[in-house]
Residue frames relative to the residue before (quaternion, step in Angstrom):
aa qw qx qy qz dx dy dz
M 1.0000 0.0000 0.0000 0.0000 0.00 0.00 0.00
K 0.2150 -0.7619 0.5993 0.1187 3.58 -0.90 0.93
I 0.3328 -0.7765 0.4958 0.2013 3.57 -0.42 1.19
E 0.5597 0.6022 -0.4010 0.4040 3.61 1.15 -0.43
N 0.5729 0.5821 -0.3789 0.4352 3.60 1.22 -0.35
Y 0.6908 0.4511 -0.2618 0.5007 3.59 1.29 -0.26
I 0.5656 0.5294 -0.3939 0.4946 3.58 1.29 0.40
R 0.1834 -0.8049 0.5612 0.0595 3.56 -0.71 1.12
D 0.3508 -0.7241 0.5578 0.2035 3.59 -1.00 0.87
I 0.0629 -0.7644 0.6415 0.0168 3.56 -0.97 0.96
Q 0.2985 -0.7838 0.5255 0.1430 3.57 -0.49 1.24
D 0.8610 0.1363 -0.1204 0.4750 3.56 -1.17 0.81
F 0.5720 0.5300 -0.4179 0.4662 3.58 0.97 0.90
P 0.5540 -0.2006 -0.8052 0.0671 1.68 -1.74 1.79
K 0.7747 0.1650 -0.1625 0.5885 3.59 1.24 0.06
E 0.7124 -0.4658 0.3134 0.4210 3.54 -1.26 0.38
G 0.7783 0.3319 -0.2679 0.4608 3.53 -1.02 0.91
I 0.6407 0.4916 -0.3218 0.4942 3.59 1.28 -0.21
L 0.1911 -0.7325 0.6412 0.1258 3.57 -1.03 0.87
F 0.1925 -0.8223 0.5325 0.0564 3.55 -0.25 1.33
K 0.2786 -0.7394 0.5933 0.1536 3.56 -0.99 0.91
D 0.1753 -0.8231 0.5389 0.0367 3.56 -0.29 1.34
I 0.2163 -0.8121 0.5341 0.0916 3.59 -0.62 1.17
T 0.4210 0.7355 -0.4695 0.2477 3.63 1.16 -0.05
P 0.6146 0.5140 -0.3919 0.4522 3.69 0.95 -0.49
L 0.6164 0.5339 -0.3357 0.4715 3.61 1.09 -0.67
L 0.6685 0.4991 -0.2950 0.4658 3.57 0.93 -0.90
N 0.6800 0.5248 -0.2700 0.4350 3.56 1.10 -0.75
D 0.7139 0.4221 -0.2498 0.4998 3.62 1.20 -0.40
P 0.3946 -0.7617 0.4548 0.2392 3.63 -0.35 1.18
S 0.6649 0.5017 -0.3141 0.4554 3.62 0.94 -0.80
A 0.6671 0.4860 -0.2996 0.4786 3.59 0.94 -0.86
R 0.6332 0.5309 -0.3237 0.4609 3.57 1.01 -0.81
K 0.6578 0.5045 -0.2982 0.4732 3.58 0.96 -0.89
E 0.6484 0.5112 -0.3127 0.4696 3.60 0.95 -0.84
C 0.6509 0.5125 -0.3123 0.4649 3.58 0.94 -0.85
L 0.6426 0.5148 -0.3200 0.4687 3.58 0.93 -0.86
S 0.6413 0.5278 -0.3200 0.4558 3.58 0.95 -0.84
I 0.6436 0.5153 -0.3151 0.4701 3.59 0.96 -0.85
L 0.6770 0.4983 -0.2941 0.4548 3.59 0.89 -0.93
V 0.6655 0.4903 -0.3012 0.4754 3.61 0.97 -0.84
T 0.6489 0.5352 -0.3156 0.4392 3.59 0.91 -0.92
S 0.6027 0.5921 -0.3530 0.4019 3.60 1.07 -0.69
L 0.6390 0.5503 -0.3170 0.4340 3.60 1.20 -0.45
N 0.2818 -0.8026 0.4855 0.2016 3.59 1.28 -0.21
G 0.7162 -0.4921 0.2547 0.4243 3.58 0.94 0.89
Q 0.3832 0.7261 -0.4928 0.2884 3.61 1.22 0.18
P 0.4607 -0.6809 0.4858 0.2968 3.60 -0.94 0.81
I 0.1201 -0.7741 0.6208 0.0326 3.55 -1.08 0.86
D 0.2809 -0.7631 0.5609 0.1551 3.58 -0.90 0.95
K 0.8027 0.0536 0.0175 0.5937 3.57 1.00 -0.89
V 0.1897 -0.7159 0.6580 0.1358 3.52 -1.23 0.68
V 0.1900 -0.7669 0.6076 0.0812 3.55 -0.78 1.10
G 0.0686 -0.8003 0.5957 0.0060 3.56 -0.78 1.07
A 0.3519 -0.7512 0.5276 0.1830 3.55 -0.92 0.98
E 0.5395 -0.6225 0.4712 0.3152 3.54 -1.05 0.87
S 0.7160 -0.3680 -0.5881 -0.0778 1.54 -1.64 1.75
R 0.6292 0.5713 -0.3538 0.3905 3.60 1.05 -0.62
G 0.5775 0.5764 -0.3791 0.4364 3.60 1.20 -0.30
F 0.5535 0.6193 -0.3852 0.4021 3.57 1.26 -0.33
F 0.6109 0.6072 -0.3631 0.3555 3.59 0.96 -0.86
F 0.7860 0.2652 -0.1505 0.5378 3.57 0.59 -1.11
G 0.5297 0.6246 -0.4132 0.3981 3.60 1.17 -0.39
M 0.6840 0.4660 -0.2793 0.4868 3.57 0.91 -0.89
L 0.6339 0.5178 -0.3308 0.4697 3.60 1.01 -0.77
L 0.6407 0.5199 -0.3169 0.4678 3.59 1.01 -0.82
A 0.6451 0.5168 -0.3245 0.4598 3.58 0.91 -0.88
Q 0.6464 0.5131 -0.3156 0.4682 3.59 0.94 -0.85
E 0.6903 0.4908 -0.2759 0.4544 3.57 0.84 -0.99
L 0.7392 0.4104 -0.2076 0.4920 3.59 1.06 -0.81
N 0.3641 -0.7390 0.4776 0.3054 3.59 1.33 -0.06
A 0.4453 0.6714 -0.4441 0.3919 3.54 0.99 0.99
G 0.5668 -0.5571 0.4689 0.3853 3.54 -1.29 0.24
F 0.2795 -0.7342 0.5891 0.1892 3.56 -1.24 0.49
V 0.1238 -0.7916 0.5976 0.0287 3.55 -0.89 1.03
P 0.2081 -0.7764 0.5801 0.1318 3.60 -0.53 1.12
V 0.1403 -0.7402 0.6522 0.0838 3.55 -0.99 0.91
R 0.0752 -0.8539 0.5131 -0.0444 3.53 -0.61 1.22
K 0.6475 -0.4688 0.4298 0.4198 3.50 -1.41 0.07
P 0.6998 -0.4974 0.3063 0.4112 3.61 -1.19 0.44
K 0.8635 0.1567 -0.1523 0.4546 3.50 -1.24 0.81
K 0.5205 0.6207 -0.4244 0.4046 3.61 1.16 0.59
L 0.6798 0.4353 -0.2812 0.5190 3.59 1.24 -0.37
P 0.4434 -0.7635 0.4124 0.2244 3.60 -0.80 0.98
Y 0.7052 0.4486 -0.2610 0.4831 3.61 1.15 -0.47
T 0.7262 -0.3954 0.3146 0.4662 3.60 -1.30 -0.04
T 0.0825 -0.8227 0.5625 -0.0071 3.57 -0.88 1.00
I 0.2114 -0.6677 0.6740 0.2349 3.48 -1.47 0.06
S 0.2176 -0.8019 0.5476 0.0984 3.57 -1.16 0.51
A 0.1061 -0.7416 0.6566 0.0876 3.51 -1.41 0.32
S 0.2610 -0.7556 0.5827 0.1465 3.58 -0.99 0.88
Y 0.0334 -0.8043 0.5924 -0.0324 3.55 -1.18 0.62
D 0.4432 -0.6570 0.5410 0.2815 3.53 -1.35 0.31
L 0.2547 -0.7383 0.6089 0.1385 3.53 -1.11 0.83
E 0.6697 -0.4482 0.3905 0.4452 3.54 -1.33 0.08
Y 0.8101 0.2076 -0.0721 0.5435 3.58 1.11 -0.72
G 0.8257 0.0017 -0.0397 0.5627 3.63 1.01 0.75
T 0.4623 -0.6342 0.5177 0.3406 3.57 -1.22 -0.56
D 0.0035 -0.7980 0.6025 -0.0137 3.55 -1.22 0.48
T 0.3089 -0.7184 0.5929 0.1923 3.56 -1.38 0.06
L 0.1640 -0.7652 0.6155 0.0933 3.54 -1.17 0.69
E 0.1454 -0.7829 0.5998 0.0786 3.56 -1.18 0.63
I 0.1096 -0.7611 0.6376 0.0464 3.52 -1.28 0.62
H 0.5298 -0.6041 0.4786 0.3539 3.59 -1.10 0.62
T 0.5284 -0.6696 0.4311 0.2942 3.56 -0.98 0.88
D 0.7267 0.4026 -0.2464 0.4991 3.61 1.17 -0.42
A 0.4167 0.7553 -0.4311 0.2647 3.61 1.28 0.14
I 0.7823 0.1648 -0.0655 0.5971 3.57 1.11 -0.70
K 0.2552 -0.7605 0.5834 0.1273 3.53 -0.95 0.96
K 0.6428 -0.5142 0.3958 0.4072 3.56 -1.21 0.54
G 0.8097 0.2532 -0.2166 0.4831 3.54 -0.87 1.04
D 0.4421 0.6736 -0.4781 0.3496 3.62 1.22 -0.09
R 0.3375 -0.7117 0.5848 0.1940 3.55 -1.05 0.89
V 0.0949 -0.8588 0.5016 -0.0420 3.54 -0.38 1.34
L 0.1949 -0.7112 0.6664 0.1101 3.49 -1.15 0.89
I 0.1732 -0.7709 0.6060 0.0920 3.59 -0.75 1.06
H 0.0277 -0.8206 0.5702 -0.0281 3.57 -0.71 1.11
D 0.0973 0.7444 -0.6586 0.0523 3.52 -1.17 0.81
D 0.6227 -0.5708 0.3729 0.3839 3.57 -1.19 0.34
V 0.8329 0.0457 0.0168 0.5513 3.60 0.91 -0.83
L 0.2388 -0.6957 0.6567 0.1664 3.52 -1.23 0.71
A 0.0251 -0.7983 0.6006 -0.0363 3.56 -0.44 1.24
T 0.8363 0.0081 0.0197 0.5478 3.61 -0.25 -1.21
G 0.5228 -0.6766 0.3802 0.3525 3.59 1.28 -0.21
G 0.4568 0.7172 -0.4362 0.2945 3.59 1.22 -0.13
T 0.6653 0.4897 -0.3016 0.4760 3.57 0.90 -0.91
A 0.6625 0.5115 -0.3043 0.4547 3.57 0.88 -0.95
K 0.6425 0.5189 -0.3251 0.4607 3.59 0.94 -0.84
A 0.6563 0.5031 -0.3085 0.4701 3.60 0.94 -0.89
L 0.6306 0.5268 -0.3306 0.4644 3.61 0.98 -0.80
G 0.6617 0.5100 -0.2996 0.4607 3.56 0.93 -0.89
E 0.6380 0.5268 -0.3223 0.4600 3.57 0.99 -0.83
L 0.6564 0.5102 -0.3125 0.4595 3.59 0.95 -0.86
V 0.6549 0.5115 -0.3100 0.4620 3.59 0.90 -0.92
E 0.7077 0.4625 -0.2699 0.4609 3.58 0.85 -0.95
K 0.5924 0.5579 -0.3680 0.4499 3.63 1.08 -0.60
L 0.7156 0.4321 -0.2418 0.4927 3.57 1.08 -0.72
G 0.5975 -0.6161 0.3397 0.3847 3.59 1.29 0.05
G 0.4511 0.6919 -0.4509 0.3383 3.57 1.23 0.21
E 0.3311 -0.7073 0.5903 0.2039 3.54 -1.27 0.56
I 0.3215 -0.7624 0.5320 0.1800 3.57 -0.59 1.15
V 0.2611 -0.7644 0.5753 0.1282 3.56 -0.66 1.17
Q 0.7843 -0.1646 0.1543 0.5779 3.58 0.94 -0.90
F 0.3062 -0.6446 0.6586 0.2388 3.50 -1.35 0.50
N 0.0922 -0.8212 0.5612 -0.0465 3.55 -0.72 1.16
F 0.0075 0.8195 -0.5687 0.0703 3.60 -0.72 1.10
L 0.5159 -0.5856 0.5129 0.3575 3.56 -1.21 0.47
M 0.8133 -0.0467 0.0692 0.5758 3.57 0.93 -0.90
E 0.2172 -0.7445 0.6192 0.1230 3.49 -1.32 0.53
L 0.2398 -0.7197 0.6343 0.1488 3.55 -1.01 0.89
S 0.2163 -0.8594 0.4479 0.1181 3.56 0.37 1.31
F 0.6054 0.5849 -0.3496 0.4113 3.60 1.12 -0.60
L 0.6539 0.4962 -0.3154 0.4761 3.61 1.26 -0.23
N 0.3734 -0.7950 0.4253 0.2185 3.60 1.36 0.08
G 0.1997 0.8215 -0.5095 0.1600 3.60 1.06 0.70
R 0.5349 0.6422 -0.3888 0.3878 3.60 1.18 -0.54
N 0.6035 0.6033 -0.3517 0.3849 3.54 1.03 -0.77
K 0.6784 0.5055 -0.2925 0.4458 3.61 1.09 -0.64
I 0.7685 0.2984 -0.1769 0.5376 3.60 1.21 -0.34
E 0.2034 0.7975 -0.5346 0.1920 3.57 1.15 0.62
G 0.7009 0.4521 -0.3424 0.4326 3.53 -1.19 0.61
H 0.7114 0.3303 -0.2257 0.5778 3.56 1.34 -0.11
P 0.5431 -0.5788 0.4739 0.3814 3.61 -1.12 0.50
I 0.0969 -0.7822 0.6153 0.0100 3.55 -1.03 0.91
F 0.0117 0.7911 -0.6113 0.0200 3.58 -0.93 0.92
A 0.0142 -0.7583 0.6517 0.0101 3.54 -1.07 0.84
A 0.4661 -0.6925 0.4790 0.2715 3.58 -0.86 0.96
I 0.7724 0.1214 -0.0500 0.6214 3.59 1.15 -0.70
T 0.0941 -0.7791 0.6159 0.0688 3.58 -1.04 0.77
Y 0.1412 -0.7653 0.6254 0.0566 3.54 -0.95 1.02
């Protein structure tokens, strides 16, 4: 099964000139979803994980599944003012603008082995911000994990020094 067959291209979304990779067909197919989860878990080579960090909002889908499969805690990282407890934040550039992410200050303990998951590695801004938040709280990044990578945008350059895995590369 090729999971890339379950990714749909949407032209000019969220703005003109952007080719958006829509994962909803993948989420809608139980067999494809299971295969994708297996690929993402296998990429860890059995390394222990204490916490899975998922980025709002598409990182939540497989982030929670990964946490369940790995018997790890799940940490949602969200847009500003969406988390109810004390937070720290990091700002970043997107392919189509800028944004900020927040994490609860008690979500990760010093020495926690962390898997960072998001749906796509594009310019690397979101991933870099996620890494900064995890490291500020004392977590050790085991791997950056993505459903897909848009390699032509060179996002890897912003998170060099850490293992990076993408199930699909464009």
